[in-house]
N, C-alpha and C positions, 0 to 999 in steps of 0.2 A: 635431500640428495647430498652427495659428497662433492666438494669442489676443492681445488687447490687454492691456498691462500695466496693472494696476489691482488693488489688493488684494495686490500682491506685497510691500508694505511697503518695507523697505530692501534688497531683493534686488538682487544684481548679477550680471552675466554672468560666469561663471567663466572664460571664455576671454579677454575683453578687460579684465575687472575694472571696467567702467563700470556705473553704476547702470541698472537697468531702470526707466525713467521711466514715470509714468502716461500712458496713451494710446499708448505705443510698441508696435509689433508685436513679439511674442515667440514664438519657435518652442518648443513644448513637446514633449518626447520622450514618446511614449505608454507606454513600458515603466516609466519611473520618475517622470514628472511634472516633471522639472527643466526650467527654461526658460532660453533664451539669445536673444541677438540673432540673427535669421535669418542674416545674412551671416556671423557668427562661426561658428555651428554648422554651416552648410552646408559651409564649408571644412574643418572638423574631420571631419565625417561622410564627406567625399570621400576622406579618408585613413584613417579608422578607423571601425569599425562599433560604437562604444560611446559611452556618455554620458561627457562630459568630467569630470563631478563624481563619479559613483559607478561608472563603468565597466560599467553594465548594458548588455547587448546592445541595439542599436538597429537597427531595420529601418524607419526613417522613410520612408514613401512620400510623395513630393512630387507625385504625380499628382493633378491636379484642384485643387491649391492655387493661389490667385491669385498 
């Protein structure tokens, strides 16, 4: 799902290593709960079906998301 970053503390996107800023849209993988910038993780998931942080299998459905 997509959430707004807030309460993520000093979290960063494990793909681009930039901070997940408050109010920024973050895509959260349902299997593990790790969050990333949408553009970063979309490219990752196009090539691999796993979380970039923990390698948990991901079957993120983007249907119906804005």
